[in-house]
ZATITOR-310862 format. One record per residue: x, y, z of N, C-alpha, C, CB in turn; residue in one letter. Coordinates in pm, whole numbers, plus 50000, padded with zeros to 5 digits. Glycine has a CB too. Layout:
BEGIN
XYZXYZXYZXYZa/...
***
This chain:
BEGIN
506725050050729505795047050676504555035150792506515041550541m/503995038750762502745033050823502925017050789501255040250754t/502105008750900502544991950977502174986550795500984982451168t/500214993950784500474986350657500894986950527499774982850635f/501675001450503502684997950370503634991850437503345010550276v/504354990150499505144981650588504994964750520504434983650762e/503424962650587503224952650576502964947050357502014952250698e/502244958850303502624957650178504104959350106501874965150132c/504364967250186506284958050123506304946350104507694957150229r/505814941250253506874922750245506324914650158506884910950398r/504354917850131503584910250077504294911649919502024914550108e/504634922849871505064927049726506444918349719505324945649702w/507684919149803508334913049847508764895349782507794915449958k/507584898549867507364881849876506614876749743506324877250019r/505944879049688505704877149580506384877149445505054882249583l/507654887649458508854889349417508174901649254509784870649389g/507664906249293507504921149239508704930549243506434928249319v/509104935049150510584943249183510824954249231511264945749093p/511464958849303512194970649416511264976449369513804978449417d/511944985249243511734991549188510054993049124512704989849132l/509324988649088507734987349120506994986349240507294977449068m/507554979549342507394980849465507804997049556508194968949504a/508795007149521508765013749601507535021649554509955019049627d/507835020849413506555032849339505135031849423506065027749146e/504925019849460503385016049521503005018949632503065003849530m/504245019249692504395022149855505075038249848505645008449948a/505465045249723505485060249768503885064349721506885070649680n/503275056249608502035063849615501105062049679501545064749528d/501195045649736500145042449892500485058249998501005022450014l/501235057950014502115065850103501295080750073503965065150056e/502235083449997501115104049923499305097349933501625111149615a/498775087649846497325087349885497155088650072496645071049818d/497555078650141497455083750324497715096450360498495076750424l/499015102750312499005116150344498135127450314499905119150313a/497895120750204496365132250195495395136250251495615130950132e/495585120950249493925120150313493995125150398493165108450351a/495295120250485495175122550663494805144450684497545115650764d/495375152250589495905162350544494435171050559496685159950396a/493315156850480492275166750450491175157250586491655167250239d/492475150950670490875149050812490665132850710488635167950799g/490745128750694490855120150636491215104250639491265125150594v/490485099650772491455083150808491825073650783491375076750862s/492905068150767493355060050684492225046650646494685056250746a/491545044750773490915030450816489635040750763491065021751014a/488955048250700487945053250632488305053250455487705067750699e/489885052050415490755048750260490485034150275492745053050242i/491195028450371491485015450367490475007850421492625012650425l/489275008650445488555004250607489454988150615486175001550605g/488584980450632489274964950708490004959550632488334952850749e/490534966050556491554957450446492594946950484492434967150373s/492744942250474493704930750492495424937650381492654912550408d/495984936650473496974947550357498314932050294498254967550499p/497774918250313498584906950212497664912550104498494886950247r/496064914750101495094911750002495294918449937493924911250017r/495454930150035495644951249914497124950249810496314973050084f/498194942049924498864940349772499154931249691499814943749761a/498594923249724498404911649575497384914649519498204895049595r/496354920149537495794926049374496354938749360494024928349349t/496814949949412497124955649340498174952649249497174963249388w/499064947849303500714936149216499884931549085501454915249339a/498894924549114498244917849054497424927948928497474910649157s/497404935548964496744951148830497334957948766496104963448868e/498634959148885500084962148815500644959448677500954955848883r/500764941548688501414932048589502004930548641501834932748478g/
***
């Protein structure tokens, strides 16, 4: 698991995101990053200079 995903998990926990939903989002993020890596695209290219906490808050908000 990447540091970025770990930080997202901590933020989701802090926000009270249910464990099942947080696990699903973390798994999706890890899969997306792994797929990008396999295609030769770095995590930085996908996430940019994104702040993990802001990223996690935004995604949690969008997921409801």
